[in-house]
mmCIF file as Biopython writes it, N, C-alpha, C and O atoms, coordinates in Angstrom:
data_model
#
loop_
_atom_site.group_PDB
_atom_site.id
_atom_site.type_symbol
_atom_site.label_atom_id
_atom_site.label_alt_id
_atom_site.label_comp_id
_atom_site.label_asym_id
_atom_site.label_entity_id
_atom_site.label_seq_id
_atom_site.pdbx_PDB_ins_code
_atom_site.Cartn_x
_atom_site.Cartn_y
_atom_site.Cartn_z
_atom_site.occupancy
_atom_site.B_iso_or_equiv
_atom_site.auth_seq_id
_atom_site.auth_asym_id
_atom_site.pdbx_PDB_model_num
ATOM 1   N N  . MET A ? 1  ? -58.755 0.887   55.620 1.0 0.0 1  A 1 
ATOM 2   C CA . MET A ? 1  ? -57.610 0.152   56.117 1.0 0.0 1  A 1 
ATOM 3   C C  . MET A ? 1  ? -56.450 0.361   55.145 1.0 0.0 1  A 1 
ATOM 4   O O  . MET A ? 1  ? -56.656 0.464   53.936 1.0 0.0 1  A 1 
ATOM 5   N N  . ASN A ? 2  ? -55.243 0.422   55.676 1.0 0.0 2  A 1 
ATOM 6   C CA . ASN A ? 2  ? -54.088 0.583   54.794 1.0 0.0 2  A 1 
ATOM 7   C C  . ASN A ? 2  ? -53.206 -0.667  54.829 1.0 0.0 2  A 1 
ATOM 8   O O  . ASN A ? 2  ? -53.478 -1.612  55.569 1.0 0.0 2  A 1 
ATOM 9   N N  . LEU A ? 3  ? -52.173 -0.655  54.037 1.0 0.0 3  A 1 
ATOM 10  C CA . LEU A ? 3  ? -51.332 -1.837  53.848 1.0 0.0 3  A 1 
ATOM 11  C C  . LEU A ? 3  ? -50.580 -2.248  55.114 1.0 0.0 3  A 1 
ATOM 12  O O  . LEU A ? 3  ? -50.213 -3.415  55.245 1.0 0.0 3  A 1 
ATOM 13  N N  . THR A ? 4  ? -50.342 -1.333  56.042 1.0 0.0 4  A 1 
ATOM 14  C CA . THR A ? 4  ? -49.646 -1.697  57.281 1.0 0.0 4  A 1 
ATOM 15  C C  . THR A ? 4  ? -50.504 -2.609  58.152 1.0 0.0 4  A 1 
ATOM 16  O O  . THR A ? 4  ? -49.979 -3.302  59.024 1.0 0.0 4  A 1 
ATOM 17  N N  . GLU A ? 5  ? -51.814 -2.617  57.927 1.0 0.0 5  A 1 
ATOM 18  C CA . GLU A ? 5  ? -52.735 -3.436  58.720 1.0 0.0 5  A 1 
ATOM 19  C C  . GLU A ? 5  ? -53.054 -4.775  58.049 1.0 0.0 5  A 1 
ATOM 20  O O  . GLU A ? 5  ? -53.796 -5.581  58.610 1.0 0.0 5  A 1 
ATOM 21  N N  . ALA A ? 6  ? -52.510 -5.019  56.871 1.0 0.0 6  A 1 
ATOM 22  C CA . ALA A ? 6  ? -52.796 -6.244  56.121 1.0 0.0 6  A 1 
ATOM 23  C C  . ALA A ? 6  ? -52.098 -7.446  56.745 1.0 0.0 6  A 1 
ATOM 24  O O  . ALA A ? 6  ? -51.034 -7.321  57.351 1.0 0.0 6  A 1 
ATOM 25  N N  . ARG A ? 7  ? -52.717 -8.608  56.585 1.0 0.0 7  A 1 
ATOM 26  C CA . ARG A ? 7  ? -52.117 -9.846  57.068 1.0 0.0 7  A 1 
ATOM 27  C C  . ARG A ? 7  ? -51.236 -10.450 55.983 1.0 0.0 7  A 1 
ATOM 28  O O  . ARG A ? 7  ? -51.522 -10.334 54.791 1.0 0.0 7  A 1 
ATOM 29  N N  . GLU A ? 8  ? -50.175 -11.088 56.413 1.0 0.0 8  A 1 
ATOM 30  C CA . GLU A ? 8  ? -49.245 -11.725 55.475 1.0 0.0 8  A 1 
ATOM 31  C C  . GLU A ? 8  ? -49.929 -12.846 54.706 1.0 0.0 8  A 1 
ATOM 32  O O  . GLU A ? 8  ? -50.697 -13.623 55.274 1.0 0.0 8  A 1 
ATOM 33  N N  . GLY A ? 9  ? -49.641 -12.923 53.400 1.0 0.0 9  A 1 
ATOM 34  C CA . GLY A ? 9  ? -50.132 -14.004 52.570 1.0 0.0 9  A 1 
ATOM 35  C C  . GLY A ? 9  ? -51.550 -13.834 52.054 1.0 0.0 9  A 1 
ATOM 36  O O  . GLY A ? 9  ? -52.014 -14.665 51.273 1.0 0.0 9  A 1 
ATOM 37  N N  . GLU A ? 10 ? -52.244 -12.801 52.457 1.0 0.0 10 A 1 
ATOM 38  C CA . GLU A ? 10 ? -53.617 -12.580 52.008 1.0 0.0 10 A 1 
ATOM 39  C C  . GLU A ? 10 ? -53.640 -11.529 50.904 1.0 0.0 10 A 1 
ATOM 40  O O  . GLU A ? 10 ? -52.958 -10.509 50.993 1.0 0.0 10 A 1 
ATOM 41  N N  . GLU A ? 11 ? -54.430 -11.786 49.860 1.0 0.0 11 A 1 
ATOM 42  C CA . GLU A ? 11 ? -54.510 -10.850 48.738 1.0 0.0 11 A 1 
ATOM 43  C C  . GLU A ? 11 ? -55.582 -9.795  49.007 1.0 0.0 11 A 1 
ATOM 44  O O  . GLU A ? 11 ? -56.688 -10.116 49.442 1.0 0.0 11 A 1 
ATOM 45  N N  . TYR A ? 12 ? -55.245 -8.547  48.747 1.0 0.0 12 A 1 
ATOM 46  C CA . TYR A ? 12 ? -56.156 -7.422  48.910 1.0 0.0 12 A 1 
ATOM 47  C C  . TYR A ? 12 ? -56.234 -6.647  47.601 1.0 0.0 12 A 1 
ATOM 48  O O  . TYR A ? 12 ? -55.353 -6.762  46.749 1.0 0.0 12 A 1 
ATOM 49  N N  . ILE A ? 13 ? -57.283 -5.865  47.447 1.0 0.0 13 A 1 
ATOM 50  C CA . ILE A ? 13 ? -57.435 -4.997  46.278 1.0 0.0 13 A 1 
ATOM 51  C C  . ILE A ? 13 ? -57.136 -3.564  46.710 1.0 0.0 13 A 1 
ATOM 52  O O  . ILE A ? 13 ? -57.663 -3.090  47.716 1.0 0.0 13 A 1 
ATOM 53  N N  . ILE A ? 14 ? -56.300 -2.885  45.953 1.0 0.0 14 A 1 
ATOM 54  C CA . ILE A ? 14 ? -55.959 -1.492  46.264 1.0 0.0 14 A 1 
ATOM 55  C C  . ILE A ? 14 ? -57.171 -0.617  45.982 1.0 0.0 14 A 1 
ATOM 56  O O  . ILE A ? 14 ? -57.715 -0.643  44.878 1.0 0.0 14 A 1 
ATOM 57  N N  . ARG A ? 15 ? -57.595 0.155   46.969 1.0 0.0 15 A 1 
ATOM 58  C CA . ARG A ? 15 ? -58.765 1.037   46.844 1.0 0.0 15 A 1 
ATOM 59  C C  . ARG A ? 15 ? -58.375 2.460   46.485 1.0 0.0 15 A 1 
ATOM 60  O O  . ARG A ? 15 ? -59.182 3.210   45.937 1.0 0.0 15 A 1 
ATOM 61  N N  . GLY A ? 16 ? -57.147 2.831   46.791 1.0 0.0 16 A 1 
ATOM 62  C CA . GLY A ? 16 ? -56.697 4.188   46.482 1.0 0.0 16 A 1 
ATOM 63  C C  . GLY A ? 16 ? -55.392 4.509   47.182 1.0 0.0 16 A 1 
ATOM 64  O O  . GLY A ? 16 ? -54.813 3.664   47.865 1.0 0.0 16 A 1 
ATOM 65  N N  . LEU A ? 17 ? -54.935 5.738   47.005 1.0 0.0 17 A 1 
ATOM 66  C CA . LEU A ? 17 ? -53.692 6.211   47.622 1.0 0.0 17 A 1 
ATOM 67  C C  . LEU A ? 17 ? -54.008 7.419   48.493 1.0 0.0 17 A 1 
ATOM 68  O O  . LEU A ? 17 ? -54.686 8.348   48.054 1.0 0.0 17 A 1 
ATOM 69  N N  . ALA A ? 18 ? -53.521 7.404   49.712 1.0 0.0 18 A 1 
ATOM 70  C CA . ALA A ? 18 ? -53.787 8.479   50.660 1.0 0.0 18 A 1 
ATOM 71  C C  . ALA A ? 18 ? -52.593 9.428   50.727 1.0 0.0 18 A 1 
ATOM 72  O O  . ALA A ? 18 ? -51.938 9.545   51.763 1.0 0.0 18 A 1 
ATOM 73  N N  . THR A ? 19 ? -52.320 10.103  49.613 1.0 0.0 19 A 1 
ATOM 74  C CA . THR A ? 19 ? -51.223 11.067  49.581 1.0 0.0 19 A 1 
ATOM 75  C C  . THR A ? 19 ? -51.536 12.158  48.556 1.0 0.0 19 A 1 
ATOM 76  O O  . THR A ? 19 ? -52.181 11.910  47.537 1.0 0.0 19 A 1 
ATOM 77  N N  . ASP A ? 20 ? -51.067 13.359  48.850 1.0 0.0 20 A 1 
ATOM 78  C CA . ASP A ? 20 ? -51.224 14.481  47.922 1.0 0.0 20 A 1 
ATOM 79  C C  . ASP A ? 20 ? -49.941 14.748  47.153 1.0 0.0 20 A 1 
ATOM 80  O O  . ASP A ? 20 ? -49.887 15.661  46.330 1.0 0.0 20 A 1 
ATOM 81  N N  . ASP A ? 21 ? -48.905 13.954  47.416 1.0 0.0 21 A 1 
ATOM 82  C CA . ASP A ? 21 ? -47.604 14.119  46.784 1.0 0.0 21 A 1 
ATOM 83  C C  . ASP A ? 21 ? -47.650 13.502  45.379 1.0 0.0 21 A 1 
ATOM 84  O O  . ASP A ? 21 ? -47.735 12.282  45.237 1.0 0.0 21 A 1 
ATOM 85  N N  . GLU A ? 22 ? -47.595 14.337  44.360 1.0 0.0 22 A 1 
ATOM 86  C CA . GLU A ? 22 ? -47.673 13.865  42.980 1.0 0.0 22 A 1 
ATOM 87  C C  . GLU A ? 22 ? -46.492 12.968  42.606 1.0 0.0 22 A 1 
ATOM 88  O O  . GLU A ? 22 ? -46.651 12.020  41.837 1.0 0.0 22 A 1 
ATOM 89  N N  . GLU A ? 23 ? -45.322 13.264  43.142 1.0 0.0 23 A 1 
ATOM 90  C CA . GLU A ? 23 ? -44.139 12.454  42.848 1.0 0.0 23 A 1 
ATOM 91  C C  . GLU A ? 23 ? -44.305 11.044  43.426 1.0 0.0 23 A 1 
ATOM 92  O O  . GLU A ? 23 ? -43.941 10.057  42.788 1.0 0.0 23 A 1 
ATOM 93  N N  . LEU A ? 24 ? -44.855 10.962  44.632 1.0 0.0 24 A 1 
ATOM 94  C CA . LEU A ? 24 ? -45.109 9.664   45.254 1.0 0.0 24 A 1 
ATOM 95  C C  . LEU A ? 24 ? -46.180 8.902   44.482 1.0 0.0 24 A 1 
ATOM 96  O O  . LEU A ? 24 ? -46.054 7.695   44.276 1.0 0.0 24 A 1 
ATOM 97  N N  . ASN A ? 25 ? -47.228 9.592   44.054 1.0 0.0 25 A 1 
ATOM 98  C CA . ASN A ? 25 ? -48.268 8.960   43.237 1.0 0.0 25 A 1 
ATOM 99  C C  . ASN A ? 25 ? -47.689 8.398   41.943 1.0 0.0 25 A 1 
ATOM 100 O O  . ASN A ? 25 ? -48.037 7.288   41.540 1.0 0.0 25 A 1 
ATOM 101 N N  . ALA A ? 26 ? -46.822 9.143   41.299 1.0 0.0 26 A 1 
ATOM 102 C CA . ALA A ? 26 ? -46.203 8.698   40.052 1.0 0.0 26 A 1 
ATOM 103 C C  . ALA A ? 26 ? -45.303 7.482   40.299 1.0 0.0 26 A 1 
ATOM 104 O O  . ALA A ? 26 ? -45.280 6.549   39.496 1.0 0.0 26 A 1 
ATOM 105 N N  . PHE A ? 27 ? -44.571 7.498   41.403 1.0 0.0 27 A 1 
ATOM 106 C CA . PHE A ? 27 ? -43.705 6.366   41.751 1.0 0.0 27 A 1 
ATOM 107 C C  . PHE A ? 27 ? -44.535 5.103   41.982 1.0 0.0 27 A 1 
ATOM 108 O O  . PHE A ? 27 ? -44.209 4.042   41.451 1.0 0.0 27 A 1 
ATOM 109 N N  . LEU A ? 28 ? -45.602 5.214   42.770 1.0 0.0 28 A 1 
ATOM 110 C CA . LEU A ? 28 ? -46.460 4.062   43.042 1.0 0.0 28 A 1 
ATOM 111 C C  . LEU A ? 28 ? -47.119 3.549   41.757 1.0 0.0 28 A 1 
ATOM 112 O O  . LEU A ? 28 ? -47.248 2.341   41.558 1.0 0.0 28 A 1 
ATOM 113 N N  . PHE A ? 29 ? -47.528 4.467   40.900 1.0 0.0 29 A 1 
ATOM 114 C CA . PHE A ? 29 ? -48.123 4.072   39.618 1.0 0.0 29 A 1 
ATOM 115 C C  . PHE A ? 29 ? -47.118 3.302   38.770 1.0 0.0 29 A 1 
ATOM 116 O O  . PHE A ? 29 ? -47.485 2.338   38.099 1.0 0.0 29 A 1 
ATOM 117 N N  . SER A ? 30 ? -45.852 3.722   38.793 1.0 0.0 30 A 1 
ATOM 118 C CA . SER A ? 30 ? -44.819 3.036   38.010 1.0 0.0 30 A 1 
ATOM 119 C C  . SER A ? 30 ? -44.574 1.613   38.524 1.0 0.0 30 A 1 
ATOM 120 O O  . SER A ? 30 ? -44.112 0.754   37.772 1.0 0.0 30 A 1 
ATOM 121 N N  . LEU A ? 31 ? -44.880 1.360   39.801 1.0 0.0 31 A 1 
ATOM 122 C CA . LEU A ? 31 ? -44.756 0.017   40.365 1.0 0.0 31 A 1 
ATOM 123 C C  . LEU A ? 31 ? -45.972 -0.848  40.042 1.0 0.0 31 A 1 
ATOM 124 O O  . LEU A ? 31 ? -45.965 -2.056  40.282 1.0 0.0 31 A 1 
ATOM 125 N N  . GLY A ? 32 ? -47.013 -0.225  39.497 1.0 0.0 32 A 1 
ATOM 126 C CA . GLY A ? 32 ? -48.247 -0.949  39.226 1.0 0.0 32 A 1 
ATOM 127 C C  . GLY A ? 32 ? -49.225 -0.878  40.372 1.0 0.0 32 A 1 
ATOM 128 O O  . GLY A ? 32 ? -50.163 -1.670  40.449 1.0 0.0 32 A 1 
ATOM 129 N N  . CYS A ? 33 ? -49.008 0.069   41.261 1.0 0.0 33 A 1 
ATOM 130 C CA . CYS A ? 33 ? -49.817 0.229   42.458 1.0 0.0 33 A 1 
ATOM 131 C C  . CYS A ? 33 ? -50.873 1.309   42.225 1.0 0.0 33 A 1 
ATOM 132 O O  . CYS A ? 33 ? -50.609 2.495   42.425 1.0 0.0 33 A 1 
ATOM 133 N N  . TYR A ? 34 ? -52.064 0.897   41.804 1.0 0.0 34 A 1 
ATOM 134 C CA . TYR A ? 34 ? -53.161 1.832   41.582 1.0 0.0 34 A 1 
ATOM 135 C C  . TYR A ? 34 ? -54.488 1.119   41.844 1.0 0.0 34 A 1 
ATOM 136 O O  . TYR A ? 34 ? -54.519 -0.104  41.984 1.0 0.0 34 A 1 
ATOM 137 N N  . SER A ? 35 ? -55.558 1.863   41.910 1.0 0.0 35 A 1 
ATOM 138 C CA . SER A ? 35 ? -56.873 1.323   42.269 1.0 0.0 35 A 1 
ATOM 139 C C  . SER A ? 35 ? -57.264 0.133   41.399 1.0 0.0 35 A 1 
ATOM 140 O O  . SER A ? 35 ? -57.106 0.147   40.178 1.0 0.0 35 A 1 
ATOM 141 N N  . GLY A ? 36 ? -57.778 -0.895  42.067 1.0 0.0 36 A 1 
ATOM 142 C CA . GLY A ? 36 ? -58.246 -2.083  41.367 1.0 0.0 36 A 1 
ATOM 143 C C  . GLY A ? 36 ? -57.221 -3.189  41.236 1.0 0.0 36 A 1 
ATOM 144 O O  . GLY A ? 36 ? -57.572 -4.309  40.866 1.0 0.0 36 A 1 
ATOM 145 N N  . GLU A ? 37 ? -55.960 -2.905  41.529 1.0 0.0 37 A 1 
ATOM 146 C CA . GLU A ? 37 ? -54.906 -3.915  41.407 1.0 0.0 37 A 1 
ATOM 147 C C  . GLU A ? 37 ? -54.802 -4.753  42.681 1.0 0.0 37 A 1 
ATOM 148 O O  . GLU A ? 37 ? -54.930 -4.218  43.782 1.0 0.0 37 A 1 
ATOM 149 N N  . PRO A ? 38 ? -54.571 -6.058  42.545 1.0 0.0 38 A 1 
ATOM 150 C CA . PRO A ? 38 ? -54.361 -6.897  43.730 1.0 0.0 38 A 1 
ATOM 151 C C  . PRO A ? 38 ? -52.957 -6.691  44.299 1.0 0.0 38 A 1 
ATOM 152 O O  . PRO A ? 38 ? -52.003 -6.467  43.555 1.0 0.0 38 A 1 
ATOM 153 N N  . VAL A ? 39 ? -52.845 -6.769  45.619 1.0 0.0 39 A 1 
ATOM 154 C CA . VAL A ? 39 ? -51.565 -6.640  46.308 1.0 0.0 39 A 1 
ATOM 155 C C  . VAL A ? 39 ? -51.545 -7.642  47.459 1.0 0.0 39 A 1 
ATOM 156 O O  . VAL A ? 39 ? -52.562 -7.868  48.116 1.0 0.0 39 A 1 
ATOM 157 N N  . THR A ? 40 ? -50.377 -8.239  47.696 1.0 0.0 40 A 1 
ATOM 158 C CA . THR A ? 40 ? -50.212 -9.211  48.770 1.0 0.0 40 A 1 
ATOM 159 C C  . THR A ? 40 ? -48.988 -8.839  49.594 1.0 0.0 40 A 1 
ATOM 160 O O  . THR A ? 40 ? -47.928 -8.547  49.040 1.0 0.0 40 A 1 
ATOM 161 N N  . VAL A ? 41 ? -49.134 -8.849  50.926 1.0 0.0 41 A 1 
ATOM 162 C CA . VAL A ? 41 ? -47.984 -8.655  51.807 1.0 0.0 41 A 1 
ATOM 163 C C  . VAL A ? 41 ? -47.314 -10.016 51.955 1.0 0.0 41 A 1 
ATOM 164 O O  . VAL A ? 41 ? -47.895 -10.940 52.523 1.0 0.0 41 A 1 
ATOM 165 N N  . VAL A ? 42 ? -46.098 -10.136 51.444 1.0 0.0 42 A 1 
ATOM 166 C CA . VAL A ? 42 ? -45.366 -11.394 51.464 1.0 0.0 42 A 1 
ATOM 167 C C  . VAL A ? 42 ? -44.754 -11.624 52.838 1.0 0.0 42 A 1 
ATOM 168 O O  . VAL A ? 42 ? -44.846 -12.723 53.387 1.0 0.0 42 A 1 
ATOM 169 N N  . SER A ? 43 ? -44.126 -10.585 53.398 1.0 0.0 43 A 1 
ATOM 170 C CA . SER A ? 43 ? -43.532 -10.701 54.731 1.0 0.0 43 A 1 
ATOM 171 C C  . SER A ? 43 ? -43.371 -9.320  55.345 1.0 0.0 43 A 1 
ATOM 172 O O  . SER A ? 43 ? -43.402 -8.302  54.653 1.0 0.0 43 A 1 
ATOM 173 N N  . ARG A ? 44 ? -43.200 -9.313  56.643 1.0 0.0 44 A 1 
ATOM 174 C CA . ARG A ? 44 ? -42.985 -8.070  57.388 1.0 0.0 44 A 1 
ATOM 175 C C  . ARG A ? 44 ? -41.522 -7.980  57.795 1.0 0.0 44 A 1 
ATOM 176 O O  . ARG A ? 44 ? -40.911 -8.974  58.186 1.0 0.0 44 A 1 
ATOM 177 N N  . LEU A ? 45 ? -40.979 -6.799  57.700 1.0 0.0 45 A 1 
ATOM 178 C CA . LEU A ? 45 ? -39.612 -6.531  58.108 1.0 0.0 45 A 1 
ATOM 179 C C  . LEU A ? 45 ? -39.630 -5.393  59.104 1.0 0.0 45 A 1 
ATOM 180 O O  . LEU A ? 45 ? -40.643 -4.706  59.238 1.0 0.0 45 A 1 
ATOM 181 N N  . LYS A ? 46 ? -38.543 -5.182  59.795 1.0 0.0 46 A 1 
ATOM 182 C CA . LYS A ? 46 ? -38.465 -4.065  60.727 1.0 0.0 46 A 1 
ATOM 183 C C  . LYS A ? 46 ? -38.561 -2.760  59.941 1.0 0.0 46 A 1 
ATOM 184 O O  . LYS A ? 46 ? -37.691 -2.451  59.126 1.0 0.0 46 A 1 
ATOM 185 N N  . GLY A ? 47 ? -39.616 -2.003  60.191 1.0 0.0 47 A 1 
ATOM 186 C CA . GLY A ? 47 ? -39.788 -0.719  59.525 1.0 0.0 47 A 1 
ATOM 187 C C  . GLY A ? 47 ? -40.404 -0.795  58.143 1.0 0.0 47 A 1 
ATOM 188 O O  . GLY A ? 47 ? -40.433 0.209   57.432 1.0 0.0 47 A 1 
ATOM 189 N N  . GLY A ? 48 ? -40.898 -1.958  57.742 1.0 0.0 48 A 1 
ATOM 190 C CA . GLY A ? 48 ? -41.488 -2.062  56.412 1.0 0.0 48 A 1 
ATOM 191 C C  . GLY A ? 48 ? -42.029 -3.438  56.129 1.0 0.0 48 A 1 
ATOM 192 O O  . GLY A ? 48 ? -42.239 -4.244  57.034 1.0 0.0 48 A 1 
ATOM 193 N N  . CYS A ? 49 ? -42.253 -3.695  54.844 1.0 0.0 49 A 1 
ATOM 194 C CA . CYS A ? 49 ? -42.771 -5.001  54.439 1.0 0.0 49 A 1 
ATOM 195 C C  . CYS A ? 49 ? -42.404 -5.273  52.978 1.0 0.0 49 A 1 
ATOM 196 O O  . CYS A ? 49 ? -42.054 -4.363  52.226 1.0 0.0 49 A 1 
ATOM 197 N N  . VAL A ? 50 ? -42.494 -6.541  52.604 1.0 0.0 50 A 1 
ATOM 198 C CA . VAL A ? 50 ? -42.287 -6.964  51.226 1.0 0.0 50 A 1 
ATOM 199 C C  . VAL A ? 50 ? -43.668 -7.231  50.647 1.0 0.0 50 A 1 
ATOM 200 O O  . VAL A ? 50 ? -44.446 -8.005  51.205 1.0 0.0 50 A 1 
ATOM 201 N N  . VAL A ? 51 ? -43.970 -6.579  49.516 1.0 0.0 51 A 1 
ATOM 202 C CA . VAL A ? 51 ? -45.278 -6.744  48.883 1.0 0.0 51 A 1 
ATOM 203 C C  . VAL A ? 51 ? -45.111 -7.307  47.477 1.0 0.0 51 A 1 
ATOM 204 O O  . VAL A ? 51 ? -44.083 -7.116  46.828 1.0 0.0 51 A 1 
ATOM 205 N N  . SER A ? 52 ? -46.136 -7.997  47.031 1.0 0.0 52 A 1 
ATOM 206 C CA . SER A ? 52 ? -46.172 -8.531  45.677 1.0 0.0 52 A 1 
ATOM 207 C C  . SER A ? 52 ? -47.249 -7.786  44.906 1.0 0.0 52 A 1 
ATOM 208 O O  . SER A ? 52 ? -48.424 -7.809  45.273 1.0 0.0 52 A 1 
ATOM 209 N N  . ILE A ? 53 ? -46.828 -7.119  43.822 1.0 0.0 53 A 1 
ATOM 210 C CA . ILE A ? 53 ? -47.732 -6.377  42.949 1.0 0.0 53 A 1 
ATOM 211 C C  . ILE A ? 53 ? -47.383 -6.766  41.516 1.0 0.0 53 A 1 
ATOM 212 O O  . ILE A ? 53 ? -46.233 -6.629  41.099 1.0 0.0 53 A 1 
ATOM 213 N N  . LYS A ? 54 ? -48.364 -7.247  40.764 1.0 0.0 54 A 1 
ATOM 214 C CA . LYS A ? 54 ? -48.151 -7.622  39.356 1.0 0.0 54 A 1 
ATOM 215 C C  . LYS A ? 54 ? -46.956 -8.560  39.167 1.0 0.0 54 A 1 
ATOM 216 O O  . LYS A ? 54 ? -46.084 -8.284  38.343 1.0 0.0 54 A 1 
ATOM 217 N N  . ASP A ? 55 ? -46.906 -9.637  39.902 1.0 0.0 55 A 1 
ATOM 218 C CA . ASP A ? 55 ? -45.852 -10.656 39.788 1.0 0.0 55 A 1 
ATOM 219 C C  . ASP A ? 55 ? -44.447 -10.132 40.077 1.0 0.0 55 A 1 
ATOM 220 O O  . ASP A ? 55 ? -43.464 -10.743 39.657 1.0 0.0 55 A 1 
ATOM 221 N N  . ALA A ? 56 ? -44.340 -9.016  40.782 1.0 0.0 56 A 1 
ATOM 222 C CA . ALA A ? 56 ? -43.042 -8.486  41.198 1.0 0.0 56 A 1 
ATOM 223 C C  . ALA A ? 56 ? -43.091 -8.247  42.700 1.0 0.0 56 A 1 
ATOM 224 O O  . ALA A ? 56 ? -44.164 -8.028  43.263 1.0 0.0 56 A 1 
ATOM 225 N N  . ARG A ? 57 ? -41.940 -8.290  43.343 1.0 0.0 57 A 1 
ATOM 226 C CA . ARG A ? 57 ? -41.873 -8.059  44.789 1.0 0.0 57 A 1 
ATOM 227 C C  . ARG A ? 57 ? -41.081 -6.791  45.060 1.0 0.0 57 A 1 
ATOM 228 O O  . ARG A ? 57 ? -40.051 -6.525  44.440 1.0 0.0 57 A 1 
ATOM 229 N N  . TYR A ? 58 ? -41.598 -6.015  46.009 1.0 0.0 58 A 1 
ATOM 230 C CA . TYR A ? 58 ? -40.965 -4.751  46.384 1.0 0.0 58 A 1 
ATOM 231 C C  . TYR A ? 58 ? -40.865 -4.660  47.894 1.0 0.0 58 A 1 
ATOM 232 O O  . TYR A ? 58 ? -41.762 -5.101  48.613 1.0 0.0 58 A 1 
ATOM 233 N N  . ASN A ? 59 ? -39.783 -4.092  48.367 1.0 0.0 59 A 1 
ATOM 234 C CA . ASN A ? 59 ? -39.610 -3.815  49.787 1.0 0.0 59 A 1 
ATOM 235 C C  . ASN A ? 59 ? -39.996 -2.355  50.003 1.0 0.0 59 A 1 
ATOM 236 O O  . ASN A ? 59 ? -39.337 -1.461  49.471 1.0 0.0 59 A 1 
ATOM 237 N N  . ILE A ? 60 ? -41.046 -2.101  50.770 1.0 0.0 60 A 1 
ATOM 238 C CA . ILE A ? 60 ? -41.490 -0.732  51.008 1.0 0.0 60 A 1 
ATOM 239 C C  . ILE A ? 60 ? -41.485 -0.451  52.508 1.0 0.0 60 A 1 
ATOM 240 O O  . ILE A ? 60 ? -41.691 -1.353  53.319 1.0 0.0 60 A 1 
ATOM 241 N N  . ASP A ? 61 ? -41.248 0.806   52.865 1.0 0.0 61 A 1 
ATOM 242 C CA . ASP A ? 61 ? -41.242 1.163   54.279 1.0 0.0 61 A 1 
ATOM 243 C C  . ASP A ? 61 ? -42.668 1.404   54.773 1.0 0.0 61 A 1 
ATOM 244 O O  . ASP A ? 61 ? -43.609 1.478   53.984 1.0 0.0 61 A 1 
ATOM 245 N N  . ASP A ? 62 ? -42.809 1.528   56.106 1.0 0.0 62 A 1 
ATOM 246 C CA . ASP A ? 62 ? -44.133 1.690   56.706 1.0 0.0 62 A 1 
ATOM 247 C C  . ASP A ? 62 ? -44.825 2.976   56.269 1.0 0.0 62 A 1 
ATOM 248 O O  . ASP A ? 62 ? -46.050 3.005   56.144 1.0 0.0 62 A 1 
ATOM 249 N N  . GLN A ? 63 ? -44.064 4.027   56.037 1.0 0.0 63 A 1 
ATOM 250 C CA . GLN A ? 63 ? -44.660 5.295   55.603 1.0 0.0 63 A 1 
ATOM 251 C C  . GLN A ? 63 ? -45.323 5.141   54.230 1.0 0.0 63 A 1 
ATOM 252 O O  . GLN A ? 63 ? -46.429 5.634   54.009 1.0 0.0 63 A 1 
ATOM 253 N N  . LEU A ? 64 ? -44.655 4.470   53.335 1.0 0.0 64 A 1 
ATOM 254 C CA . LEU A ? 64 ? -45.215 4.221   52.004 1.0 0.0 64 A 1 
ATOM 255 C C  . LEU A ? 64 ? -46.390 3.251   52.083 1.0 0.0 64 A 1 
ATOM 256 O O  . LEU A ? 64 ? -47.397 3.438   51.401 1.0 0.0 64 A 1 
ATOM 257 N N  . ALA A ? 65 ? -46.265 2.223   52.906 1.0 0.0 65 A 1 
ATOM 258 C CA . ALA A ? 65 ? -47.342 1.242   53.067 1.0 0.0 65 A 1 
ATOM 259 C C  . ALA A ? 65 ? -48.604 1.887   53.647 1.0 0.0 65 A 1 
ATOM 260 O O  . ALA A ? 65 ? -49.717 1.494   53.299 1.0 0.0 65 A 1 
ATOM 261 N N  . SER A ? 66 ? -48.436 2.860   54.518 1.0 0.0 66 A 1 
ATOM 262 C CA . SER A ? 66 ? -49.596 3.513   55.109 1.0 0.0 66 A 1 
ATOM 263 C C  . SER A ? 66 ? -50.339 4.386   54.111 1.0 0.0 66 A 1 
ATOM 264 O O  . SER A ? 66 ? -51.497 4.732   54.346 1.0 0.0 66 A 1 
ATOM 265 N N  . ALA A ? 67 ? -49.708 4.748   53.012 1.0 0.0 67 A 1 
ATOM 266 C CA . ALA A ? 67 ? -50.364 5.569   51.980 1.0 0.0 67 A 1 
ATOM 267 C C  . ALA A ? 67 ? -51.174 4.724   51.001 1.0 0.0 67 A 1 
ATOM 268 O O  . ALA A ? 67 ? -51.931 5.271   50.199 1.0 0.0 67 A 1 
ATOM 269 N N  . ILE A ? 68 ? -51.028 3.412   51.052 1.0 0.0 68 A 1 
ATOM 270 C CA . ILE A ? 68 ? -51.746 2.516   50.140 1.0 0.0 68 A 1 
ATOM 271 C C  . ILE A ? 68 ? -52.987 1.976   50.862 1.0 0.0 68 A 1 
ATOM 272 O O  . ILE A ? 68 ? -52.882 1.211   51.821 1.0 0.0 68 A 1 
ATOM 273 N N  . LEU A ? 69 ? -54.151 2.390   50.383 1.0 0.0 69 A 1 
ATOM 274 C CA . LEU A ? 69 ? -55.407 1.977   50.996 1.0 0.0 69 A 1 
ATOM 275 C C  . LEU A ? 69 ? -55.930 0.701   50.352 1.0 0.0 69 A 1 
ATOM 276 O O  . LEU A ? 69 ? -55.948 0.569   49.128 1.0 0.0 69 A 1 
ATOM 277 N N  . ILE A ? 70 ? -56.357 -0.239  51.199 1.0 0.0 70 A 1 
ATOM 278 C CA . ILE A ? 70 ? -56.890 -1.522  50.695 1.0 0.0 70 A 1 
ATOM 279 C C  . ILE A ? 70 ? -58.283 -1.744  51.235 1.0 0.0 70 A 1 
ATOM 280 O O  . ILE A ? 70 ? -58.907 -2.762  50.932 1.0 0.0 70 A 1 
#
C-alpha cells in the first residue's frame, strides 16, 4: 500500500520507496522519509496531501505520495 491510500489522522510506518530516481530518493531522505519512520497523513488536498514526518509537515503531490510505501 502507498501513501495515497492512507487514511487521514492514522500513523503508518514507511516500508520503502518505490522509485529508481536517485534524486527523488535523496530528496525524500532529506525530509526524513525513509524505512522505519512513522508518517501521518494530516489532510488531503486536490492533487496531493499534507503529511507529518518527524514533527514537520509537508505538502506533497499524489505522484510523490504514490512512491512512498507504507
